N, C-alpha and C positions, 0 to 999 in steps of 0.2 A: 504494500500500500504506500502510495506517495502522498505525503501530507506537508510538503515543503514548498517554498517559493524559490525558484532558481532565476538567476540573471544571466543573460547571454550578451556578451559584448558584440555589438554590431558595427562599431565605429569604422572598421577597416574591411568589413566583409559584407557582401550582398548575398542575401538568402532568397530562395524562391519559396513562397508560402503556398502550400495547398494542403487541404485536409481531405482525407477519405477514410473509409471505414471497412473493417472486417466485422462480421456478425452484425450486431444491432445497436451500435453506438456511433455517435458522431462527435468530432472535435472541430471547432472552428475558431478562427482568429477574430476577436472583437476589436475593430479598429479604434473605436472611441475610447474603450477602456485599455487598449494596447496590451491585451493579454489573450491567452488561449482560454476558451470556455468549452465545456462539454455538454452534450445533450443526449441523455439516454433514451433509446428507443424501446428498451425492454429491461428485464432484470438480469440480462447477461452479465456475468461476473468478470469476464476477461475479454478485452478487445485490444487490438493493436492499431495504433494510428501512425500514419506516415505524414510528417509535417515538413513542408519546404517553405522557407521564409523569403519573401522579397520585400524587405523593409530596411530602411537606413535610419539608424538612431544610435545614440551612445549606448543604450542598453534597453532591454525589454524584460519586464518581470513576468515570469510564467508561473502562476499559482497552480501547481499540479495537485489538485485536491480531489481528484476523482479516484476512488478506490480501485486497485487492481488494473490500472491503466498504464500501459507502456507507451511513452511518446518518444519519437525520434526527431531531433532537429539537427540537420546535417548541412554544413556549408556546401553550396552548389559547386564551387570551384574544385572541391575535393572529390566530387563524384565523377568517375570515368565516363567518357562519352557514350559507350554502349549502354551503361546503366542508366544514363539520362534518358535515352530513348525508351527503355523499358518502363522507367518511372512515368514518363509523359504518357505512354500508352495506358498505364494503369490509371493515371489521373483522368484521361479522356473517358475511360470506361465507367468511372464512378462519379464524375463531376455532378451529374444531375441530382444525385442523392443528397449532396451537401447544400444545393442552392434552392431547392423547392420546398418552401415551408409556408407559403401563403395558403390561406383557407378562407371559407366563409361559414357563417352560422346557418344551421338548418335544424329546425325542431318542429315537431308536430303541433306544438302550441303556438308557433309563430314567433317565439322569443325565448331567451335563456337568461338565467341569472349569472352574473359575473361576481366571483367571490375573491376576497383578499388572500385567502389561503386555500390549499387543496383539501378542504374538508366540508362537511355539511353543517357545521356549527353556524351560529348567528353572525354571518360574515358577508352578507350580500352587499356589494358596493355599487352595482350597476345592473342594467338590463340591456341586452342587445337584441335587435330584431333579426328575423331571417334575412340572409343575404349580406349581412354586415361583413366587410372584409377585415381579416385579422392576420397577424403574423405569429406563427407558433415558434416559441423559443425552445421549449423542452416539455417532456412529459413526465408526470409523477403518478405512476400507476394508471388509474382511469382518468386522471386530470391532465389538462394541457395548460401550460403557462403561456399567455398570449399578450401581445402588444396590439393596441388598436387606437383609432382616432375617433372622437365623438365630440360634436359641437366645437370643432377646431382645436381640441386639446388632446394630446397624446397621453395614454394611460396604460396600465398593466393590470392583469388579473388572472383568475383561474376559471376554467369551464370544463365540463365533461367532454372528453375528447370525441365521444360518439355524437356530439352535437356539432361537429365540424366536418366539412367536406373539403378535402385537400385538393387544391387546384391541380397539382401534378398528376392526380389520378385520372384526369380527363384526357381525351384523345390529344396526342401531340401533332402539331402541324410542322412538318419538316422544313428546314431551310433548303433552298434549291439554288441560291446564288449569293455570293458574298464577295465584296470588294473592300478596299481599305476603309471606306467611309459609308458603305451601304450594305445592307443585308435584306434578303427577300425570303419570305416563307410562302409555300403554296401547297394546297391540297383541294382537289375538286373545285368548287366555286369560291374558295376562300384564298385571298392573297393579302399579304402584309408586307409593307416596305418600310424600313427604318433607315433614315439617312442622317448622318452626322456632318459636322463642319468644324473647322478650326475656330476658336473663340476670337472674335473681333473686338479688341479692346476699344477701338474708336467708336464702335456702334453701341456701346453699353456704358451706363453710368455706374461707376464704382464708388462706394461709400466706405471710407476707412475708419478704423477704430480711433477714438480720440486718445485713448491710453497707449495704444500700440499702432502708430501711424502706418506700419507696413502690413497690417492685417486688414484684409477685406471683410467687412461685416455684412454689407448688402450689395446686391447687384440689381440695378434698376428698381431699387426700393424694396426688394424681396430678399429673404434669407436664402442664400444659395446652398444647394445640396451638391455634394461631390468634391468639395474643396475643404481644406483645413486652414482657411484664412489667406490662401494664396490666390493668385489670378488664374482662372481656369485656362486649360489648353484647348478644350473642345466642348462642343454643345450639340444638342439635337438640331437638325435643320428642319426635318418634317417627318411625320409618321402617317402613313396612309393604310387604311384597311378596307378591303372589298369583301363583302359578304353577300353572295348572290349578285343581284343587280344593283346593290347599294354600295356606293363609294363614300367612305368617311375619311375626312382629313382631320386628324387630331388638332383641336384648337391650340394655338400657341400658348395660351394660359395654362394648358395641361402639361407643358414641358419646358417653358422658358426659364424656370428656376432650377433646372436639372442640368448638371455639368459632368464632364468626364464620363460620357456614356461608353459602355463596353459591349460591342456587338457580339463578341464571342460568348458573352454571358447573357444573351438575350434568347428567350424561348416563348413559344406560343402554345396554348392549350385551348381546346374547343369542346364545349358542352353542347352536343347536338340536340339533346332532348329539350333544352331551354334556349337553344340558338344563342348561346353566349360565348364570347371569345375573350380570353385573358392573355394579355401581352405583358411579360414581366422581364426585368433586367436587374442585374447586380452591377452597380456602377461605383465610381468614386476613386479618389486618390488618397491613399493612406488613411488618416483619421477621419476623412470626409466620406467614408464608405456609406452607401445606402442601397436599399432595394426598393424598386418601384413596380407596381402592377397597375395596368389600365384595364378597364372592363368595358366591353361593347356588347349591347343586348339588342337582338333583332335589328341589326343594321344601324344602331345609334350608339354614340359614345355616351356612357353613363357616368363613370367616376374613376378615380384613381386612389391609391393608398401607398404611402411611403413609410417604410420601416427604416429607422436609423437609430444610432446610439444604443446598440443592442446590449 
């Protein structure tokens, strides 16, 4: 059992970070907290995690407090080239398991109670209706710890996991074309195109911190996602979705505060029964990491949800 906190000096070494799983546990790097965190998927007592870090800092604290968990953190420059290829193949095979944690509420009563702890004691703090998008952080037995947004405020709580429908369980729409700044998905009458562009500083208003003049606090009057106070390098240019004979262009307001998009971490799922499409992506640079999901229902854009500060 590991119950210690370790520090890894990264001042002269670049690491590649990726997490994957054997058996039924997951480990992931939390950029805002700058540490590894674990998410159990069952009561499995032993799992092996391979972790590759791509992060530059003087040091990172790794609280390894998950029982019976063996974690490997290995400098990428020490890994032989043949082994790198094998590791990247492994990463590609298991990537989707680490990134797909969005869900929505579904209950026969049309709503569910959100609790402060994973118990049935007198701890109800909120109520969410069917269809409400949430982000699953981890499971505790029959309970799921979730983040969600309601009335403009981000909060956290617990809900029975059988009241959740996982987005990743729906049909996947495959990518059929990818360029450096554009990716397209297509299946049957469904097509999705996501285009990015370099960030144009001259076309945007930057607001700097009064206490730290080199830190960008707002871009065009909005809190930016994807940066850690630095000037973004890239942004979304446009997102178009075609569902049957309906062509939807995502309004600018639904993506103009999102920066550092990562096309390789973009995926699409489709609920044919409800004619609902989910477009999600894991984006960001360092401590500005975030996940975003957009929902389109019956040929109309409905809403989005952003998970950050995990």
